[in-house]
Every structure is written in structure tokens, then in C-alpha cells.
N, C-alpha and C positions, 0 to 999 in steps of 0.2 A: 564482314559487317557485324556479326555477333561479338567478335573480339573487341571491336571499337566501342560497341555499346557497353560491354562489361568494363572496359578500361575507363570510360567516361563515368559510369555509375560508381566505380571504386573511388575515383578522384573526388566526386561529389560527397560520398560518404565520409572520406577522410577529412575533407574540408569541414563538413558539418560536425564531425566528432571533435575536431580540434577546438571549435568554438564552444561546444558543450563542456569539454573538460575544463576550460578556463572559467566558465561561469559556475560550474559546480564547486570549484575550489573555494569560492567566496562564501559558500553556505556551510563551511566546516563547523561541526559541533564544538561547543565551548566546554571547558572543564567545569565541574560543579564547584570546585575550589580553584581559584586562579593560581595557586601555588603548585598545583600538580603539573608534572611534565606533560607535553603534548602527546596525544595518541598517535599511533602509526596505523596506516591502512594496509591490511593484508587481505588480498583477494576480494577487495571491495567492501570489507567489513572493518570497522574500527576495532583495534586491539588496544585495550587500556595498558598503560605503562605502570608498573609497580602496583597492580591491583586496584588502581583508581577507577571509579565509576564515572562515566561521562554521560551527560544528558544534554541534548541540544536545548537552547532557549526556545526554539520553535515547539518542541515536544511539551514543554511546560506551559506554553501560551495557548495551545490548541486543545479544546475539549472534544473528545471523540466519543460518540454514543451510537450503539447499534439498536435499531428498532425493528421488531418483527411482531406479527400477530401471535397470540398465545398458542393457537392451534393452526395447523396446516392440514389440508386434505391431500392425501397421497394421490388422488386422481386429478386435482386442480393445480396443485403447486403452492408456492408461497413467495411473498415479497420480502426483500431485505432492504433497509435504508441505513446508510452510514451517515450520520450527521456530524460534520466538522465545523466547529465554531471557534473563531479566534477571539479569545477573551482578553487579549492585551490591548494596549493603546497604540501599538505599532504594527505594521504589516509583517506577515510571516510568509516565508517562501520555502518550498520544498523542491528538490530535484526529483522528478518522477522518472523511473527507470524504463518505461515504455508507454505505449498508448493506453495501457490499463492503469487507471488511477488507483484502484483498490482491488484486492482479491478477497473473496468470500469463501468460507469453508463450512460444511456441515459434517459433524462428527458424531460417532457413537462410541463412547469411551475414548480410546486413543486412536481409533481407526477413522480416517477421513473417508466419508462415503460419497461426497460430492464436493467439487471445487469449481468455482466460476471460471477460472483461467483454463480449465481443461475443455470447456465447451465453446470458448470464444477464441478469436484470432485478434492480435493487436499489432500496431506498428512497432518496430524495434528502433526507437529513437528516444533519446533523453528529452524530457520536457520540464516545464515548471508549473507548479501550483502555487499561486499567491492568494493569500487571504488578507484582506484589508482589516483594520481594527473593527471588531464586532461583526464581521462578515460570517455568514453561515453558508456552507456548501453541502448539498445532499447528494450522495452517490447511491444509486439504486441498482439492485440486481434482482432477477427473478429466477427461482428454482422451478423448473417445469414439472408438471404432473408426471410426465414421462420419466424424468429422473427419479422422482420420489416413489413411483409405483413399484419399483423393485425392492424397496426397503420395507422392513417390518414396522408395524405400528409401535410407537413408544416415544420416549423422550430423547431428544437430540440437542447437541450444542451447536450454535451458530457463532462463528468467529470471523474476524476480518483483520486486514492489515493494509495500511496505505503503502502503495508500491514505490517507496522512496529509494533513493540511492545516496548513501549506503542503506542497506535493508533496515537497520535498526534506528534510523534517523527520524522515523515517523512517531506520531503520538501513540500512547498505549491505549488499547481498545479492549474493554472488558467483554467477554463472551456472554451470550444470552441463551436461554433454553427455549425450545419449541417442542410441542407435542404433535406427532404425526398420527392422524386418525386413519 
């Protein structure tokens, strides 16, 4: 019985992945200059040809901003909001690598001291994020007081990335600073 269930699950997964692979191919990044050769995909990452730099049109059309309070209490925790706004006159679509739309990190210097994805579980299936013209989507995360209580007071960096496939296809997001009391 268990073998039949595993075989049926594998067949469904393969069928679903085949459809996802086809749809993700249509969202391929475009070259900054149309005269540059097409990039190759290596291990899910775009590899530029002849040193060319590739940026997707979606990345240029979506403004991404991180919002946090200036101070967080180490006993209470803190809120993070990633605001994604499509500033173009046409829809923008990203392929999302799992059920996690965005990942958030808290760092002290080069050391990551908290990561949203380490506290949560997500479905492991490709999905889509579509933003209509002038649409804004807000993705929120909470850093618990329990996670912050083990940290020393001081200034920390909050950063985020949209969980796109390939990884570098999402918009650039500037990190922000927060003070832990």
C-alpha cells in the first residue's frame, strides 16, 4: 500500500514539475543590451556570457522597500515589512521557488544571527507572483522576542530577498538598520 502511495505521489510531482518548467521558461531575463549573447543557466543561476550583465525587465519595474521600526525590544521582538510596488504600466510576473515568498535576515556585521526561513516550513513547489500595473504587495515577517533575547543590544542590519527562481531574478532590496534595546 505504501509503495503504491509513493508511486502515485511521485507521478503527481513529476506532472506538476513539467508544467512549472514550461511556465518558468517564458519569464527568462532579458539582456540589458539586445546585442549581447543569451545567458546560460548553470545550477539554477544565470551565468552571463562574455562578462555581460543581465537584469530582468521585472527587476527594473518593481520597487522593493524594507520597513522596520527604528528600535526593537529584545524581549518583545520586531516586525518587518517588504513593500513591492510595480511602477510600470504592464504586469510583472516572478517565478517563486517555494511557498516562501520572501526571506528575511538579521545580521551583525557579516554574521547572520536570525533568518526567517530557519524558523518556518514551506511547501516545496514553484509558484507565481504577479503584480498588476501600480499594484503593491506587502510581505510581513515577525522576529520573536525569544529569537532576539539571546542577542546583545546594538545596531543590526535587516535585509530581504524575494524567493525567485532563478535566485537573482528578483528586485534589488536595500538593507535597513535597526537598534536592539
